[in-house]
Structure formats: structure tokens, C-alpha cells
MIDO-738603 format. One record per residue (C-alpha): y negated, x, z. Coordinates in steps of 0.1 Angstrom, whole numbers. Example, Ala and Ser with C-alpha at 12.3 -4.5 7.8 and 13.67 -1.06 7.14 Angstrom:
BEGIN
@c2 45&c1 123&c3 78 .
@c2 11&c1 137&c3 71 .
//
This chain:
BEGIN
@c2 381&c1 -687&c3 413 .
@c2 406&c1 -659&c3 405 .
@c2 408&c1 -636&c3 376 .
@c2 419&c1 -600&c3 366 .
@c2 397&c1 -577&c3 346 .
@c2 396&c1 -542&c3 331 .
@c2 374&c1 -519&c3 352 .
@c2 359&c1 -499&c3 324 .
@c2 351&c1 -530&c3 303 .
@c2 334&c1 -546&c3 332 .
@c2 313&c1 -515&c3 341 .
@c2 299&c1 -515&c3 306 .
@c2 286&c1 -550&c3 309 .
@c2 274&c1 -547&c3 345 .
@c2 254&c1 -516&c3 337 .
@c2 233&c1 -537&c3 313 .
@c2 229&c1 -564&c3 339 .
@c2 216&c1 -537&c3 364 .
@c2 189&c1 -527&c3 339 .
@c2 177&c1 -563&c3 337 .
@c2 177&c1 -570&c3 374 .
@c2 145&c1 -558&c3 390 .
@c2 152&c1 -565&c3 427 .
@c2 176&c1 -548&c3 451 .
@c2 171&c1 -574&c3 478 .
@c2 207&c1 -587&c3 487 .
@c2 193&c1 -620&c3 499 .
@c2 176&c1 -628&c3 466 .
@c2 195&c1 -648&c3 440 .
@c2 178&c1 -626&c3 414 .
@c2 197&c1 -596&c3 427 .
@c2 229&c1 -614&c3 418 .
@c2 248&c1 -618&c3 385 .
@c2 263&c1 -652&c3 376 .
@c2 300&c1 -651&c3 368 .
@c2 317&c1 -680&c3 350 .
@c2 354&c1 -678&c3 344 .
@c2 369&c1 -702&c3 319 .
@c2 392&c1 -702&c3 289 .
@c2 403&c1 -666&c3 297 .
@c2 367&c1 -655&c3 292 .
@c2 343&c1 -642&c3 318 .
@c2 306&c1 -651&c3 311 .
@c2 281&c1 -629&c3 328 .
@c2 244&c1 -637&c3 332 .
@c2 215&c1 -617&c3 347 .
@c2 178&c1 -623&c3 349 .
@c2 145&c1 -611&c3 364 .
@c2 130&c1 -645&c3 354 .
@c2 111&c1 -630&c3 325 .
@c2 141&c1 -614&c3 307 .
@c2 175&c1 -631&c3 305 .
@c2 208&c1 -614&c3 296 .
@c2 242&c1 -630&c3 287 .
@c2 275&c1 -615&c3 277 .
@c2 312&c1 -622&c3 279 .
@c2 345&c1 -603&c3 281 .
@c2 381&c1 -613&c3 280 .
@c2 399&c1 -616&c3 314 .
@c2 431&c1 -631&c3 327 .
@c2 422&c1 -662&c3 346 .
@c2 445&c1 -677&c3 373 .
@c2 418&c1 -701&c3 385 .
@c2 386&c1 -710&c3 367 .
@c2 353&c1 -713&c3 385 .
@c2 318&c1 -698&c3 389 .
@c2 299&c1 -678&c3 415 .
@c2 271&c1 -652&c3 419 .
@c2 276&c1 -618&c3 433 .
@c2 252&c1 -590&c3 444 .
@c2 251&c1 -568&c3 412 .
@c2 242&c1 -535&c3 428 .
@c2 271&c1 -535&c3 453 .
@c2 295&c1 -548&c3 427 .
@c2 286&c1 -519&c3 404 .
@c2 290&c1 -494&c3 433 .
@c2 325&c1 -507&c3 441 .
@c2 336&c1 -506&c3 404 .
@c2 322&c1 -471&c3 401 .
@c2 342&c1 -459&c3 431 .
@c2 375&c1 -471&c3 416 .
@c2 397&c1 -455&c3 389 .
@c2 403&c1 -471&c3 355 .
@c2 427&c1 -500&c3 354 .
@c2 432&c1 -536&c3 363 .
@c2 412&c1 -552&c3 392 .
@c2 416&c1 -586&c3 408 .
@c2 386&c1 -608&c3 417 .
@c2 393&c1 -636&c3 441 .
@c2 367&c1 -660&c3 454 .
@c2 372&c1 -683&c3 484 .
@c2 342&c1 -703&c3 495 .
@c2 314&c1 -677&c3 499 .
@c2 338&c1 -647&c3 502 .
@c2 347&c1 -626&c3 472 .
@c2 376&c1 -601&c3 474 .
@c2 379&c1 -572&c3 449 .
@c2 413&c1 -555&c3 448 .
@c2 424&c1 -528&c3 424 .
@c2 460&c1 -529&c3 413 .
@c2 465&c1 -492&c3 416 .
@c2 450&c1 -485&c3 451 .
@c2 456&c1 -500&c3 485 .
@c2 420&c1 -508&c3 491 .
@c2 401&c1 -541&c3 490 .
@c2 364&c1 -550&c3 493 .
@c2 350&c1 -582&c3 505 .
@c2 315&c1 -593&c3 494 .
@c2 296&c1 -624&c3 503 .
@c2 286&c1 -646&c3 473 .
@c2 259&c1 -672&c3 467 .
@c2 265&c1 -706&c3 451 .
@c2 261&c1 -706&c3 413 .
@c2 239&c1 -737&c3 413 .
@c2 211&c1 -715&c3 429 .
@c2 210&c1 -692&c3 398 .
@c2 181&c1 -699&c3 374 .
@c2 191&c1 -720&c3 343 .
@c2 189&c1 -704&c3 309 .
@c2 175&c1 -722&c3 279 .
@c2 201&c1 -731&c3 253 .
@c2 198&c1 -712&c3 220 .
@c2 218&c1 -738&c3 201 .
@c2 189&c1 -749&c3 179 .
@c2 169&c1 -717&c3 179 .
@c2 161&c1 -707&c3 143 .
@c2 174&c1 -671&c3 142 .
@c2 168&c1 -647&c3 114 .
@c2 185&c1 -614&c3 107 .
@c2 170&c1 -579&c3 105 .
@c2 188&c1 -546&c3 98 .
@c2 196&c1 -530&c3 132 .
@c2 188&c1 -495&c3 121 .
@c2 154&c1 -504&c3 108 .
@c2 144&c1 -525&c3 138 .
@c2 154&c1 -496&c3 162 .
@c2 134&c1 -471&c3 141 .
@c2 103&c1 -494&c3 144 .
@c2 107&c1 -497&c3 182 .
@c2 111&c1 -459&c3 185 .
@c2 79&c1 -454&c3 165 .
@c2 58&c1 -477&c3 188 .
@c2 72&c1 -482&c3 223 .
@c2 59&c1 -450&c3 238 .
@c2 23&c1 -459&c3 229 .
@c2 20&c1 -491&c3 249 .
@c2 -3&c1 -491&c3 279 .
@c2 9&c1 -492&c3 315 .
@c2 -25&c1 -505&c3 327 .
@c2 -17&c1 -540&c3 341 .
@c2 -54&c1 -549&c3 340 .
@c2 -52&c1 -548&c3 302 .
@c2 -19&c1 -567&c3 302 .
@c2 -22&c1 -576&c3 265 .
@c2 -17&c1 -539&c3 257 .
@c2 15&c1 -536&c3 278 .
@c2 37&c1 -547&c3 249 .
@c2 43&c1 -542&c3 212 .
@c2 26&c1 -565&c3 187 .
@c2 50&c1 -581&c3 162 .
@c2 31&c1 -594&c3 132 .
@c2 46&c1 -609&c3 100 .
@c2 26&c1 -600&c3 68 .
@c2 43&c1 -614&c3 38 .
@c2 78&c1 -600&c3 37 .
@c2 68&c1 -572&c3 61 .
@c2 72&c1 -569&c3 98 .
@c2 44&c1 -549&c3 113 .
@c2 47&c1 -534&c3 148 .
@c2 17&c1 -520&c3 166 .
@c2 13&c1 -504&c3 201 .
@c2 -18&c1 -489&c3 216 .
@c2 -30&c1 -478&c3 251 .
@c2 -66&c1 -472&c3 239 .
@c2 -67&c1 -434&c3 231 .
@c2 -38&c1 -437&c3 207 .
@c2 -22&c1 -462&c3 183 .
@c2 12&c1 -464&c3 167 .
@c2 18&c1 -484&c3 135 .
@c2 49&c1 -491&c3 115 .
@c2 56&c1 -517&c3 88 .
@c2 89&c1 -524&c3 70 .
@c2 99&c1 -552&c3 45 .
@c2 126&c1 -567&c3 67 .
@c2 114&c1 -603&c3 67 .
@c2 123&c1 -615&c3 33 .
@c2 129&c1 -653&c3 34 .
@c2 119&c1 -655&c3 71 .
@c2 96&c1 -684&c3 80 .
@c2 62&c1 -674&c3 91 .
@c2 55&c1 -670&c3 128 .
@c2 24&c1 -663&c3 148 .
@c2 17&c1 -627&c3 159 .
@c2 32&c1 -621&c3 194 .
@c2 32&c1 -594&c3 220 .
@c2 67&c1 -584&c3 230 .
@c2 73&c1 -567&c3 265 .
@c2 90&c1 -533&c3 265 .
@c2 120&c1 -543&c3 286 .
@c2 138&c1 -562&c3 259 .
@c2 128&c1 -536&c3 233 .
@c2 143&c1 -509&c3 254 .
@c2 175&c1 -530&c3 256 .
@c2 177&c1 -532&c3 218 .
@c2 171&c1 -494&c3 215 .
@c2 198&c1 -485&c3 241 .
@c2 224&c1 -512&c3 234 .
@c2 222&c1 -524&c3 198 .
@c2 244&c1 -507&c3 172 .
@c2 228&c1 -486&c3 145 .
@c2 246&c1 -505&c3 118 .
@c2 248&c1 -541&c3 108 .
@c2 223&c1 -569&c3 116 .
@c2 204&c1 -581&c3 147 .
@c2 196&c1 -618&c3 150 .
@c2 161&c1 -625&c3 162 .
@c2 140&c1 -656&c3 168 .
@c2 104&c1 -661&c3 180 .
@c2 99&c1 -696&c3 194 .
@c2 67&c1 -706&c3 212 .
@c2 64&c1 -681&c3 241 .
@c2 99&c1 -666&c3 239 .
@c2 117&c1 -640&c3 218 .
@c2 155&c1 -642&c3 214 .
@c2 177&c1 -614&c3 203 .
@c2 215&c1 -614&c3 196 .
@c2 239&c1 -587&c3 186 .
@c2 276&c1 -583&c3 193 .
@c2 285&c1 -603&c3 225 .
@c2 250&c1 -599&c3 238 .
@c2 223&c1 -625&c3 241 .
@c2 188&c1 -614&c3 253 .
@c2 156&c1 -634&c3 257 .
@c2 122&c1 -626&c3 270 .
@c2 90&c1 -643&c3 278 .
@c2 62&c1 -630&c3 256 .
@c2 30&c1 -615&c3 268 .
@c2 1&c1 -640&c3 268 .
@c2 -33&c1 -628&c3 255 .
@c2 -52&c1 -618&c3 224 .
@c2 -42&c1 -585&c3 209 .
@c2 -73&c1 -565&c3 198 .
@c2 -81&c1 -561&c3 161 .
@c2 -62&c1 -529&c3 158 .
@c2 -72&c1 -524&c3 121 .
@c2 -107&c1 -515&c3 131 .
@c2 -96&c1 -483&c3 147 .
@c2 -75&c1 -472&c3 117 .
@c2 -95&c1 -448&c3 96 .
@c2 -96&c1 -458&c3 59 .
@c2 -104&c1 -425&c3 44 .
@c2 -102&c1 -391&c3 61 .
@c2 -121&c1 -362&c3 45 .
@c2 -99&c1 -333&c3 56 .
@c2 -62&c1 -327&c3 63 .
@c2 -38&c1 -299&c3 73 .
@c2 0&c1 -297&c3 70 .
@c2 25&c1 -277&c3 89 .
@c2 62&c1 -274&c3 99 .
@c2 68&c1 -299&c3 127 .
@c2 93&c1 -277&c3 146 .
@c2 69&c1 -247&c3 145 .
@c2 41&c1 -269&c3 159 .
@c2 62&c1 -285&c3 186 .
@c2 76&c1 -252&c3 198 .
@c2 41&c1 -236&c3 199 .
@c2 28&c1 -266&c3 220 .
@c2 57&c1 -262&c3 244 .
@c2 48&c1 -226&c3 250 .
@c2 10&c1 -230&c3 252 .
@c2 12&c1 -259&c3 276 .
@c2 30&c1 -237&c3 302 .
@c2 -6&c1 -227&c3 311 .
@c2 -22&c1 -261&c3 307 .
@c2 -36&c1 -281&c3 336 .
@c2 -12&c1 -310&c3 338 .
@c2 -38&c1 -334&c3 352 .
@c2 -61&c1 -329&c3 322 .
@c2 -35&c1 -319&c3 295 .
@c2 -62&c1 -306&c3 271 .
@c2 -54&c1 -281&c3 243 .
@c2 -76&c1 -269&c3 215 .
@c2 -66&c1 -269&c3 179 .
@c2 -86&c1 -244&c3 158 .
@c2 -80&c1 -251&c3 121 .
@c2 -89&c1 -226&c3 95 .
@c2 -76&c1 -220&c3 60 .
@c2 -39&c1 -211&c3 63 .
@c2 -39&c1 -209&c3 101 .
@c2 -38&c1 -232&c3 131 .
@c2 -45&c1 -216&c3 165 .
@c2 -34&c1 -236&c3 196 .
@c2 -51&c1 -226&c3 228 .
@c2 -48&c1 -238&c3 264 .
@c2 -80&c1 -245&c3 283 .
@c2 -88&c1 -215&c3 303 .
@c2 -81&c1 -219&c3 341 .
@c2 -74&c1 -200&c3 373 .
@c2 -39&c1 -195&c3 361 .
@c2 -48&c1 -180&c3 328 .
@c2 -48&c1 -189&c3 291 .
@c2 -22&c1 -191&c3 263 .
@c2 -28&c1 -188&c3 226 .
@c2 -4&c1 -191&c3 196 .
@c2 -9&c1 -190&c3 158 .
@c2 10&c1 -213&c3 135 .
@c2 7&c1 -212&c3 97 .
@c2 -6&c1 -243&c3 81 .
@c2 -19&c1 -256&c3 48 .
@c2 -56&c1 -263&c3 50 .
@c2 -86&c1 -259&c3 27 .
@c2 -119&c1 -264&c3 46 .
@c2 -143&c1 -250&c3 71 .
@c2 -130&c1 -238&c3 105 .
@c2 -131&c1 -266&c3 130 .
@c2 -118&c1 -270&c3 166 .
@c2 -105&c1 -303&c3 180 .
@c2 -96&c1 -309&c3 216 .
@c2 -66&c1 -331&c3 223 .
@c2 -43&c1 -344&c3 250 .
@c2 -11&c1 -325&c3 241 .
@c2 12&c1 -354&c3 252 .
@c2 -4&c1 -377&c3 226 .
@c2 6&c1 -353&c3 200 .
@c2 41&c1 -345&c3 213 .
@c2 53&c1 -381&c3 217 .
@c2 47&c1 -392&c3 181 .
@c2 61&c1 -359&c3 168 .
@c2 93&c1 -364&c3 187 .
@c2 100&c1 -397&c3 169 .
@c2 88&c1 -387&c3 134 .
@c2 116&c1 -382&c3 110 .
@c2 100&c1 -354&c3 89 .
@c2 102&c1 -317&c3 86 .
@c2 65&c1 -313&c3 78 .
@c2 37&c1 -333&c3 93 .
@c2 1&c1 -340&c3 82 .
@c2 -30&c1 -343&c3 103 .
@c2 -60&c1 -361&c3 88 .
@c2 -95&c1 -361&c3 102 .
@c2 -132&c1 -364&c3 94 .
@c2 -151&c1 -353&c3 124 .
@c2 -140&c1 -335&c3 156 .
@c2 -147&c1 -366&c3 178 .
@c2 -134&c1 -392&c3 154 .
@c2 -98&c1 -405&c3 153 .
@c2 -71&c1 -382&c3 139 .
@c2 -43&c1 -397&c3 118 .
@c2 -8&c1 -381&c3 122 .
@c2 19&c1 -389&c3 97 .
@c2 48&c1 -373&c3 78 .
@c2 36&c1 -350&c3 49 .
@c2 56&c1 -372&c3 25 .
@c2 50&c1 -409&c3 21 .
@c2 62&c1 -430&c3 51 .
@c2 59&c1 -465&c3 65 .
@c2 44&c1 -454&c3 98 .
@c2 16&c1 -434&c3 112 .
@c2 -1&c1 -426&c3 145 .
@c2 -39&c1 -425&c3 153 .
@c2 -51&c1 -403&c3 182 .
@c2 -85&c1 -400&c3 197 .
@c2 -96&c1 -364&c3 204 .
@c2 -108&c1 -354&c3 239 .
@c2 -143&c1 -340&c3 248 .
@c2 -147&c1 -303&c3 242 .
@c2 -152&c1 -283&c3 274 .
@c2 -175&c1 -253&c3 276 .
//
């Protein structure tokens, strides 16, 4: 196999392959990328067994063929070279990489392509299209709220649920829940609710364009995603997702509204004196004023007042500040609304104006 490629174009594709590959063991075929050169096109594949990635780029081929090469070292070599044309030559198990503009060459050992795991064909997969910008917004609103507790593996992904023409996405780690629903499934055949792992969702967030459409399919235990030259697929998470609707409050008695930027800046300052293991802050809400206080410690205490719109008795709620910050960061709103009924019952956080998403946060125990 022998071909010439553009260094910058190749780096862009190999960077994605690196994110897919989870092992750095040079002796493992899963540390390698599969390269297939034919018809002046280079096809690139990478996998960690659960998530598959395929792409292609134009190259000048002198001799067609296929091989696998250690992804990490290939990327290191490319990163060390200047922009320009690079020659790739394979003889038996030896691969030579030579830039046209430098008197240097690298030799890497390859593994036979027949050892690389086979990918399922997507030829007859029933893809449907969703707007890229809306899907990315939905992922942003949910992905941070998934659990990292492997013993509760069914919470380590995002629930995809089709309800009529709407796609609902839900994530929860127990103390908090994120929900978003958009009407992006018009004309799409019904599919069972599935739990999608975060790796493929992160790929969509980072790599998909913000315009146009993304092709998606959910078939048996696999999700398929296509955009541009990229094909991704991922095994879905087995398990029964909990009945999340039971933890969403139907009616909250009280609410307060405030400027999101004021609130986030105040949290940033107050948490300078918060115990980072516990992360507890106190929100004292009274008519016209929110007082944010850090839990008193050996270091000291911080307190800041923020104006808010509230009509009710003075109450104090203890919360993990990270569970407030993370949803606020992804909320596209200038003013936010907190709804609550009792100090130890779930708090609903949403934009002050009507929106298609919200977050539910459990308060923490008050400390004396």
C-alpha cells in the first residue's frame, strides 16, 4: 500500500479516532486504526468495541491496500511535522512515513487488517433526520447530569424517548435530573426508549456542525449517527430506566426569579470559602432579596446578597452549588426561575420565560 496525504487533513480525522480509542497498549488491535486505500480515497476506522467510528478523506494512491497502525504514535508523528504532503508506504508489517518537505522518515510496525473488528453494515439501517442545532442543544442540557456510578449502570447514559412527534431526553444521577423535549421526530417511526452512552453524545457535541441535519437510527441495541463524512455507532446501555416522571414536581407553591449572570458570579465568589468535599451553600430567600452564604468552616465564611423577585415568607434551602452551576451554564436565558414547595423537597430550575427544558435538584440537609 502506498499513498500521499495532506498532513492537516489527516490530523483532523485521527484526532477523532484518538477520542474513540480507549487503550494505549501498542500490542492491542484496539489501539490501532484501520486504513483502507482505494479509489483515491482513504477510509479510516476506529473502535473501542462499544463505539465505532468511520470517516474518509481524499488521498493520492499509488498502490491500493489496507493495514492497521498504532493510532497514538501515528498522531504523535503527524503532530511533529509541518503542514504539507506526507507519503505513507507499507511493506509487509513495516510502515514508512515520510514528509515531502523534510529529510526525515519514521518506521512503524503495523498489524494485519484482518485482525481488526468487523463493523456492521449500515446499508439497510432506517435513518431519520433531526436538526443538528436542536439535537446538540438537547445533549448540552442533559449530558452533565448522568451518573458516573457504574453500579447504577442504567443511569450512566441519557434516556432517548419518543413521545408523539417529540424527542424527550432525560439524564439523572439521583440528586438531580435534567429534562428536555423538542418536536424533532415528525414522521419518524416509533422506537422503544433507549439509554445512550455519553461517548457518542460527546462526539456529536464536539464534531457535528451547528447547521443542517444529522442522520440518526436506533435499531435493536445500537444507535447510528451520520453527519458529513462521519459515521458513528454505539452499543446502547441495557437496563430499565427509572420512572423519572415521579420525581418531577407537578405544582410548586413558591418561586423566585433573578438575573442568571448576577447569581452565577455571586456563587463563584461565595464558593471560594466552601468546603469542596461537601460543596454546601445556603440560599436564604426573602421578598426582594436572595442571600447566598457558604457553610461556616475553619477558613471562614462568605456571604453575598443578590436582588430577586419573590413574594413569600423567608426560607433557607441548602444546596450543592455544583448542581446549580452546571444547569445554569447551559441555560440559554438572561433570567432564571427557581420553583419550590418545601425546603427538603425537589427544586425546579428553568428559564424565567417559557422553555422546552428544566432541571430538578434535590436540596441538601441543613447543618447547624
